[in-house]
MMTF fields as JSON, N, C-alpha, C and O atoms, coordinates in Angstrom:
{
  "mmtfVersion": "1.0.0",
  "mmtfProducer": "UNKNOWN",
  "numBonds": 263,
  "numAtoms": 264,
  "numGroups": 66,
  "numChains": 1,
  "numModels": 1,
  "chainsPerModel": [1],
  "groupsPerChain": [66],
  "chainIdList": ["A"],
  "bondAtomList": [4, 2, 8, 6, 12, 10, 16, 14, 20, 18, 24, 22, 28, 26, 32, 30, 36, 34, 40, 38, 44, 42, 48, 46, 52, 50, 56, 54, 60, 58, 64, 62, 68, 66, 72, 70, 76, 74, 80, 78, 84, 82, 88, 86, 92, 90, 96, 94, 100, 98, 104, 102, 108, 106, 112, 110, 116, 114, 120, 118, 124, 122, 128, 126, 132, 130, 136, 134, 140, 138, 144, 142, 148, 146, 152, 150, 156, 154, 160, 158, 164, 162, 168, 166, 172, 170, 176, 174, 180, 178, 184, 182, 188, 186, 192, 190, 196, 194, 200, 198, 204, 202, 208, 206, 212, 210, 216, 214, 220, 218, 224, 222, 228, 226, 232, 230, 236, 234, 240, 238, 244, 242, 248, 246, 252, 250, 256, 254, 260, 258],
  "bondOrderList": [1, 1, 1, 1, 1, 1, 1, 1, 1, 1, 1, 1, 1, 1, 1, 1, 1, 1, 1, 1, 1, 1, 1, 1, 1, 1, 1, 1, 1, 1, 1, 1, 1, 1, 1, 1, 1, 1, 1, 1, 1, 1, 1, 1, 1, 1, 1, 1, 1, 1, 1, 1, 1, 1, 1, 1, 1, 1, 1, 1, 1, 1, 1, 1, 1],
  "groupList": [{"groupName": "MET", "atomNameList": ["N", "CA", "C", "O"], "elementList": ["N", "C", "C", "O"], "formalChargeList": [0, 0, 0, 0], "bondAtomList": [1, 0, 2, 1, 3, 2], "bondOrderList": [1, 1, 2], "singleLetterCode": "M", "chemCompType": "L-PEPTIDE LINKING"}, {"groupName": "HIS", "atomNameList": ["N", "CA", "C", "O"], "elementList": ["N", "C", "C", "O"], "formalChargeList": [0, 0, 0, 0], "bondAtomList": [1, 0, 2, 1, 3, 2], "bondOrderList": [1, 1, 2], "singleLetterCode": "H", "chemCompType": "L-PEPTIDE LINKING"}, {"groupName": "GLU", "atomNameList": ["N", "CA", "C", "O"], "elementList": ["N", "C", "C", "O"], "formalChargeList": [0, 0, 0, 0], "bondAtomList": [1, 0, 2, 1, 3, 2], "bondOrderList": [1, 1, 2], "singleLetterCode": "E", "chemCompType": "L-PEPTIDE LINKING"}, {"groupName": "PHE", "atomNameList": ["N", "CA", "C", "O"], "elementList": ["N", "C", "C", "O"], "formalChargeList": [0, 0, 0, 0], "bondAtomList": [1, 0, 2, 1, 3, 2], "bondOrderList": [1, 1, 2], "singleLetterCode": "F", "chemCompType": "L-PEPTIDE LINKING"}, {"groupName": "PRO", "atomNameList": ["N", "CA", "C", "O"], "elementList": ["N", "C", "C", "O"], "formalChargeList": [0, 0, 0, 0], "bondAtomList": [1, 0, 2, 1, 3, 2], "bondOrderList": [1, 1, 2], "singleLetterCode": "P", "chemCompType": "L-PEPTIDE LINKING"}, {"groupName": "VAL", "atomNameList": ["N", "CA", "C", "O"], "elementList": ["N", "C", "C", "O"], "formalChargeList": [0, 0, 0, 0], "bondAtomList": [1, 0, 2, 1, 3, 2], "bondOrderList": [1, 1, 2], "singleLetterCode": "V", "chemCompType": "L-PEPTIDE LINKING"}, {"groupName": "SER", "atomNameList": ["N", "CA", "C", "O"], "elementList": ["N", "C", "C", "O"], "formalChargeList": [0, 0, 0, 0], "bondAtomList": [1, 0, 2, 1, 3, 2], "bondOrderList": [1, 1, 2], "singleLetterCode": "S", "chemCompType": "L-PEPTIDE LINKING"}, {"groupName": "THR", "atomNameList": ["N", "CA", "C", "O"], "elementList": ["N", "C", "C", "O"], "formalChargeList": [0, 0, 0, 0], "bondAtomList": [1, 0, 2, 1, 3, 2], "bondOrderList": [1, 1, 2], "singleLetterCode": "T", "chemCompType": "L-PEPTIDE LINKING"}, {"groupName": "TYR", "atomNameList": ["N", "CA", "C", "O"], "elementList": ["N", "C", "C", "O"], "formalChargeList": [0, 0, 0, 0], "bondAtomList": [1, 0, 2, 1, 3, 2], "bondOrderList": [1, 1, 2], "singleLetterCode": "Y", "chemCompType": "L-PEPTIDE LINKING"}, {"groupName": "GLY", "atomNameList": ["N", "CA", "C", "O"], "elementList": ["N", "C", "C", "O"], "formalChargeList": [0, 0, 0, 0], "bondAtomList": [1, 0, 2, 1, 3, 2], "bondOrderList": [1, 1, 2], "singleLetterCode": "G", "chemCompType": "PEPTIDE LINKING"}, {"groupName": "ILE", "atomNameList": ["N", "CA", "C", "O"], "elementList": ["N", "C", "C", "O"], "formalChargeList": [0, 0, 0, 0], "bondAtomList": [1, 0, 2, 1, 3, 2], "bondOrderList": [1, 1, 2], "singleLetterCode": "I", "chemCompType": "L-PEPTIDE LINKING"}, {"groupName": "ALA", "atomNameList": ["N", "CA", "C", "O"], "elementList": ["N", "C", "C", "O"], "formalChargeList": [0, 0, 0, 0], "bondAtomList": [1, 0, 2, 1, 3, 2], "bondOrderList": [1, 1, 2], "singleLetterCode": "A", "chemCompType": "L-PEPTIDE LINKING"}, {"groupName": "ARG", "atomNameList": ["N", "CA", "C", "O"], "elementList": ["N", "C", "C", "O"], "formalChargeList": [0, 0, 0, 0], "bondAtomList": [1, 0, 2, 1, 3, 2], "bondOrderList": [1, 1, 2], "singleLetterCode": "R", "chemCompType": "L-PEPTIDE LINKING"}, {"groupName": "LEU", "atomNameList": ["N", "CA", "C", "O"], "elementList": ["N", "C", "C", "O"], "formalChargeList": [0, 0, 0, 0], "bondAtomList": [1, 0, 2, 1, 3, 2], "bondOrderList": [1, 1, 2], "singleLetterCode": "L", "chemCompType": "L-PEPTIDE LINKING"}, {"groupName": "ASN", "atomNameList": ["N", "CA", "C", "O"], "elementList": ["N", "C", "C", "O"], "formalChargeList": [0, 0, 0, 0], "bondAtomList": [1, 0, 2, 1, 3, 2], "bondOrderList": [1, 1, 2], "singleLetterCode": "N", "chemCompType": "L-PEPTIDE LINKING"}, {"groupName": "GLN", "atomNameList": ["N", "CA", "C", "O"], "elementList": ["N", "C", "C", "O"], "formalChargeList": [0, 0, 0, 0], "bondAtomList": [1, 0, 2, 1, 3, 2], "bondOrderList": [1, 1, 2], "singleLetterCode": "Q", "chemCompType": "L-PEPTIDE LINKING"}],
  "groupTypeList": [0, 1, 2, 3, 2, 4, 5, 6, 4, 7, 8, 9, 10, 6, 2, 11, 5, 5, 11, 1, 12, 13, 12, 9, 9, 11, 12, 13, 12, 11, 14, 13, 4, 9, 9, 8, 12, 13, 11, 13, 12, 7, 12, 2, 13, 1, 9, 4, 5, 15, 11, 11, 13, 11, 11, 4, 6, 4, 7, 9, 4, 4, 3, 13, 10, 6],
  "groupIdList": [1, 2, 3, 4, 5, 6, 7, 8, 9, 10, 11, 12, 13, 14, 15, 16, 17, 18, 19, 20, 21, 22, 23, 24, 25, 26, 27, 28, 29, 30, 31, 32, 33, 34, 35, 36, 37, 38, 39, 40, 41, 42, 43, 44, 45, 46, 47, 48, 49, 50, 51, 52, 53, 54, 55, 56, 57, 58, 59, 60, 61, 62, 63, 64, 65, 66],
  "secStructList": [7, 7, 7, 7, 7, 7, 7, 7, 2, 2, 2, 2, 2, 2, 2, 2, 2, 2, 2, 2, 2, 2, 2, 6, 1, 7, 7, 5, 7, 7, 5, 7, 1, 1, 1, 7, 5, 7, 7, 5, 7, 7, 1, 5, 6, 6, 5, 7, 7, 7, 5, 7, 7, 5, 5, 7, 7, 1, 1, 1, 1, 7, 5, 7, 7, 7],
  "xCoordList": [0.22, 1.743, 2.049, 1.663, 3.047, 3.963, 3.749, 3.049, 4.819, 5.794, 6.987, 6.51, 8.121, 9.417, 9.726, 9.668, 10.059, 10.576, 12.042, 12.486, 12.455, 13.805, 15.121, 15.495, 15.224, 16.644, 16.63, 16.745, 16.322, 16.642, 18.042, 18.783, 18.271, 20.4, 20.123, 20.637, 19.568, 20.124, 19.776, 19.666, 19.597, 19.858, 21.15, 21.944, 21.545, 22.636, 23.861, 24.958, 23.326, 25.097, 24.725, 25.778, 23.993, 24.089, 24.873, 25.432, 24.716, 24.732, 26.356, 27.301, 26.074, 28.002, 28.838, 30.05, 27.954, 28.928, 29.395, 30.464, 28.145, 28.513, 29.101, 29.866, 29.075, 30.227, 31.642, 32.201, 31.83, 33.427, 33.56, 34.748, 32.631, 33.359, 33.433, 34.124, 32.637, 33.024, 34.408, 34.823, 35.096, 36.195, 37.689, 38.757, 37.678, 38.375, 38.589, 39.66, 37.102, 38.645, 38.468, 37.955, 39.205, 39.762, 38.937, 37.782, 39.452, 38.934, 37.275, 37.094, 36.618, 35.295, 34.936, 35.226, 34.132, 33.256, 31.907, 31.934, 30.24, 30.036, 28.814, 28.38, 28.207, 27.031, 25.82, 24.974, 26.089, 23.957, 22.876, 23.216, 21.257, 20.527, 20.832, 21.533, 19.804, 19.631, 21.601, 21.474, 22.434, 24.261, 24.377, 25.29, 23.849, 25.102, 26.633, 26.102, 27.858, 28.779, 29.256, 29.04, 29.805, 30.372, 31.24, 31.53, 32.365, 33.664, 33.704, 33.292, 34.306, 34.403, 35.897, 36.412, 36.798, 38.126, 38.226, 37.561, 39.008, 39.376, 40.887, 41.174, 41.582, 42.824, 43.373, 44.522, 42.63, 43.458, 42.649, 41.433, 43.279, 42.603, 41.667, 42.051, 39.94, 39.359, 39.35, 39.349, 39.345, 38.967, 38.369, 38.692, 37.642, 36.906, 37.208, 38.337, 35.882, 35.608, 35.005, 33.782, 35.72, 35.65, 34.692, 34.663, 34.216, 33.461, 33.325, 33.548, 32.884, 33.1, 31.762, 31.87, 30.325, 29.864, 29.592, 28.982, 29.905, 29.369, 28.25, 27.758, 27.552, 26.261, 26.318, 27.113, 25.206, 24.461, 24.864, 24.595, 25.408, 25.078, 23.869, 24.259, 22.745, 22.486, 22.832, 22.539, 23.88, 24.45, 26.1, 26.562, 26.764, 28.152, 28.576, 27.956, 29.976, 30.584, 30.133, 30.32, 29.595, 29.394, 29.713, 30.782, 29.02, 29.355, 29.634, 28.911, 31.105, 31.472, 30.697, 29.622, 30.751, 30.684, 31.533, 31.65, 32.285, 32.861, 32.945, 33.522],
  "yCoordList": [242.998, 242.365, 241.245, 240.615, 240.66, 239.559, 239.087, 239.539, 237.754, 237.725, 236.698, 235.588, 236.905, 236.237, 235.329, 235.571, 234.269, 232.518, 233.33, 233.722, 233.219, 233.226, 231.755, 230.6, 232.256, 231.403, 230.327, 230.458, 228.76, 227.365, 227.609, 228.46, 225.76, 226.329, 225.406, 225.94, 224.423, 223.95, 224.963, 224.391, 226.066, 226.911, 227.408, 227.434, 227.929, 228.729, 227.747, 228.066, 226.343, 225.171, 225.522, 225.985, 225.5, 225.511, 227.036, 226.974, 227.959, 229.113, 229.3, 229.736, 228.758, 228.602, 227.283, 227.067, 226.65, 224.997, 226.504, 226.688, 227.103, 227.846, 229.139, 229.693, 229.566, 230.986, 229.956, 229.997, 229.134, 228.121, 227.975, 227.83, 227.911, 227.676, 228.097, 227.554, 229.362, 230.661, 231.117, 232.214, 230.597, 231.483, 230.605, 231.214, 229.35, 229.019, 227.514, 226.91, 227.071, 226.662, 227.062, 226.523, 228.36, 228.839, 228.965, 229.382, 228.634, 228.747, 229.505, 230.723, 228.879, 229.877, 229.852, 228.719, 230.66, 230.141, 230.732, 231.821, 230.221, 230.78, 230.874, 229.733, 231.75, 231.659, 231.837, 232.649, 230.041, 229.345, 230.078, 230.907, 229.965, 230.342, 229.035, 228.06, 229.441, 228.753, 228.973, 228.735, 229.247, 229.269, 228.506, 227.838, 227.907, 226.529, 227.668, 228.51, 227.763, 227.885, 226.687, 225.599, 226.718, 226.43, 226.28, 226.824, 225.601, 225.775, 224.854, 223.694, 225.549, 224.765, 224.713, 225.828, 223.701, 223.92, 223.31, 222.28, 223.655, 221.845, 222.688, 223.816, 221.393, 220.801, 220.924, 221.336, 220.591, 220.615, 221.321, 221.396, 221.981, 222.326, 221.779, 220.651, 222.021, 220.888, 219.435, 218.367, 219.679, 218.446, 217.898, 218.542, 217.026, 217.125, 217.831, 217.838, 218.917, 219.418, 219.414, 219.533, 219.26, 218.884, 220.237, 221.447, 219.706, 220.68, 220.088, 218.925, 221.155, 221.19, 222.364, 223.589, 221.387, 222.094, 222.138, 221.164, 223.243, 223.399, 223.824, 224.672, 222.943, 223.279, 223.633, 222.97, 224.957, 225.625, 224.164, 223.087, 224.197, 223.144, 224.316, 225.448, 223.801, 224.672, 224.511, 225.124, 222.946, 222.77, 223.073, 222.523, 223.518, 223.962, 224.814, 225.711, 224.25, 224.602, 223.81, 222.635, 224.784, 224.351, 222.777, 222.432, 221.845, 220.432, 220.629, 221.365, 219.989, 219.95, 218.972, 218.818, 218.376, 217.76, 217.688, 218.795, 216.641, 216.913, 215.988, 216.268],
  "zCoordList": [75.804, 76.226, 76.44, 77.424, 75.254, 74.728, 76.229, 77.135, 76.13, 77.974, 76.829, 76.595, 76.279, 75.841, 76.87, 78.076, 76.333, 77.589, 76.864, 75.784, 78.662, 78.091, 76.912, 77.115, 76.369, 75.505, 76.953, 78.172, 75.545, 76.023, 76.017, 75.527, 77.29, 77.005, 75.542, 74.558, 75.331, 73.505, 72.443, 71.359, 72.376, 71.657, 71.851, 70.909, 73.319, 73.73, 73.358, 72.9, 73.711, 73.431, 71.684, 71.246, 70.884, 69.622, 68.665, 67.57, 69.298, 69.493, 69.552, 68.895, 70.616, 70.988, 70.11, 70.115, 69.51, 69.267, 67.465, 66.883, 67.263, 65.27, 66.048, 65.259, 66.791, 67.348, 66.638, 65.542, 67.791, 67.794, 66.753, 66.466, 65.603, 64.695, 63.673, 62.812, 63.425, 62.53, 63.439, 63.064, 64.395, 65.518, 64.772, 64.845, 64.159, 63.305, 64.67, 64.731, 65.84, 66.435, 68.04, 69.021, 67.756, 68.918, 70.29, 70.205, 71.533, 72.782, 73.078, 73.085, 73.216, 73.575, 74.524, 74.91, 75.781, 76.753, 76.69, 76.117, 77.257, 77.156, 78.446, 78.605, 79.298, 79.515, 79.387, 79.013, 80.141, 79.45, 80.006, 80.85, 79.674, 80.686, 81.596, 81.329, 83.177, 83.826, 85.397, 86.598, 85.005, 85.519, 84.977, 85.461, 83.818, 83.091, 82.221, 81.497, 82.201, 81.403, 80.68, 81.215, 79.671, 78.288, 78.459, 79.524, 77.861, 77.606, 76.349, 76.367, 75.113, 74.33, 73.552, 73.63, 72.782, 72.168, 71.448, 71.332, 70.746, 68.985, 69.59, 69.991, 69.374, 69.628, 68.443, 68.282, 67.555, 66.603, 65.299, 65.475, 63.694, 62.964, 62.441, 62.134, 61.959, 62.294, 62.807, 62.194, 63.899, 65.038, 66.012, 67.009, 66.309, 67.3, 68.108, 68.6, 68.583, 69.775, 70.705, 70.628, 72.068, 73.281, 74.356, 74.133, 75.155, 75.892, 77.151, 77.489, 77.873, 79.281, 79.718, 79.787, 80.013, 80.939, 82.031, 82.472, 82.943, 84.676, 84.667, 83.922, 85.946, 85.619, 87.494, 88.159, 88.375, 89.261, 90.127, 89.595, 91.251, 91.824, 93.37, 93.656, 93.974, 95.118, 96.766, 97.792, 96.292, 97.562, 97.595, 98.595, 97.106, 96.411, 95.254, 94.684, 95.0, 94.192, 92.423, 92.106, 91.659, 90.088, 89.902, 90.406, 89.312, 88.697, 87.802, 87.131, 87.12, 85.899, 85.114, 85.693, 84.249, 83.287, 82.177, 81.651, 81.522, 80.466, 79.461, 78.411]
}
């Protein structure tokens, strides 16, 4: 029997970016492996993508990177 590795955070990020672009830049939130959360948005049509990444913290609330 084969054991499968969990999906990597990198794969989860790229999958979220593709979904964000396919939806025309609408706000998108995705849960990534390891307790990470990613939020993507575009303010204008075909504009730059803005991202915020919430990382789990063992000592308190999630740490936000944007």
